[in-house]
C-alpha positions in Angstrom: -0.1 0.1 -0.1 1.4 3.4 -1.1 0.9 6.6 1.0 1.0 8.9 -1.7 -1.8 11.2 -1.8 -3.1 12.7 -4.9 -2.0 16.4 -5.6 -4.4 18.9 -4.0 -4.6 22.8 -3.3 -6.6 23.2 -0.6 -6.2 27.0 -0.6 -7.3 26.9 -4.3 -10.3 24.8 -3.9 -13.2 27.3 -4.3 -15.4 25.5 -2.0 -13.0 25.9 1.0 -12.5 29.5 -0.4 -16.4 30.3 -0.3 -16.3 28.6 3.1 -13.6 30.7 4.9 -14.8 33.7 3.1 -18.3 33.3 4.0 -17.3 32.8 8.0 -14.9 35.6 8.0 -17.8 38.1 6.5 -20.4 36.6 8.4 -18.3 37.3 11.8 -17.1 40.5 10.7 -20.6 42.0 10.0 -21.7 40.5 13.3 -19.3 41.9 15.3 -20.8 45.2 14.0 -24.7 44.7 14.8 -23.7 42.4 18.3 -22.1 45.7 18.9 -24.2 48.1 18.1 -27.7 46.6 18.4 -27.2 43.6 20.4 -28.4 40.7 18.0 -27.0 37.7 16.9 -26.5 36.3 13.1 -29.4 34.5 13.4 -31.7 37.6 14.8 -30.2 39.4 11.7 -31.1 37.0 9.1 -34.6 36.8 10.3 -35.1 40.7 10.5 -33.6 41.5 7.1 -35.5 38.2 5.4 -38.9 39.3 7.3 -38.4 43.0 6.0 -37.0 42.2 2.3 -38.5 38.7 1.2 -41.6 36.9 1.1 -40.4 34.6 4.3 -42.9 35.2 6.6 -43.3 31.7 8.6 -40.4 30.1 10.9 -40.3 27.5 8.1 -39.7 29.8 5.5 -37.2 31.7 6.9 -35.3 28.6 8.6 -35.1 27.1 4.6 -34.2 30.4 3.5 -31.4 31.2 5.6 -30.0 27.6 6.2 -30.2 27.8 9.8 -31.8 25.0 12.0 -35.2 24.6 13.1 -34.0 25.2 17.0 -31.6 28.2 16.2 -34.4 30.0 14.1 -37.0 29.2 16.9 -34.8 30.5 19.8 -33.8 33.8 17.8 -37.5 34.2 16.8 -38.5 34.0 20.7 -35.6 36.5 21.6 -36.8 39.0 18.8 -40.4 38.9 20.2 -39.0 39.4 23.8 -37.5 42.8 22.3 -40.6 43.9 20.7 -39.0 43.4 17.2 -41.4 41.0 16.1 -44.9 39.3 16.7 -45.6 35.8 15.9 -49.1 34.3 15.2 -50.3 30.8 15.0 -51.6 29.7 11.7 -55.6 29.3 11.9 -55.1 26.3 8.9 -52.1 24.8 9.8 -51.1 25.1 13.8 -47.5 24.0 13.2 -46.8 27.3 11.2 -45.6 30.5 12.8 -46.4 33.6 10.9 -43.8 36.4 11.7 -44.3 40.3 11.3 -41.9 43.0 12.2 -43.0 45.6 14.6 -42.4 49.4 14.3 -39.5 48.8 16.5 -38.2 45.7 14.4 -39.0 48.2 11.4 -36.9 51.0 13.0 -34.0 48.4 13.6 -33.9 47.4 10.0 -33.8 51.1 8.6 -30.7 51.7 11.1 -29.0 48.0 10.3 -29.4 48.4 6.3 -27.1 51.3 6.1 -24.6 49.5 8.1 -24.9 46.4 5.9 -24.5 48.5 2.8 -21.4 50.2 3.8 -20.0 46.6 4.8 -20.8 45.5 1.3 -19.1 48.5 -0.2 -15.8 47.8 1.9 -15.9 44.5 0.6 -16.4 45.4 -3.0 -13.1 48.1 -2.5 -11.2 44.8 -1.9 -12.4 42.8 -4.9 -10.8 43.6 -8.4 -13.3 43.6 -11.4 -16.9 44.5 -12.3 -19.0 43.9 -9.0 -22.2 43.5 -10.9 -20.5 40.8 -13.3 -19.4 39.1 -10.0 -22.7 39.5 -8.4 -24.2 38.1 -11.5 -22.2 35.2 -11.6 -22.8 34.4 -7.9 -26.5 34.6 -8.1 -26.3 32.0 -10.8 -24.2 30.1 -8.9 -26.7 30.2 -6.0 -29.5 29.4 -8.3 -28.0 26.5 -9.9 -26.8 25.0 -6.8 -30.2 25.5 -4.9 -32.2 23.7 -8.1 -29.8 20.8 -7.6 
């Protein structure tokens, strides 16, 4: 038996690079909104998804943001306790919780979005090339991966 492994460049392996970059970006942005607003990554994702997507139930958000159900549920409880959202049980399917931002939640999103936009501008400034093109390619990749 041989101990020779096939040649492999981990540092230039795209899935590895995407994973490291995503983790670093998330951590860096999380530090900003944790410090200013006292919210977690899960809470941030729920707030912006309620504000800017059609995801209005815990199940929808869980699938959209790729967090496990328990983490989303805990974050929803915290956001409700902070007065940032309300939840209501679906009359037709009592397993579904419908979520809605409160006025206080919308006010927080109004403050969070400029912070997120500034963060994105800082990232864009570090990238060479046409940002619109990069975003188009990433969107296409995300769609192809999610379509399976």
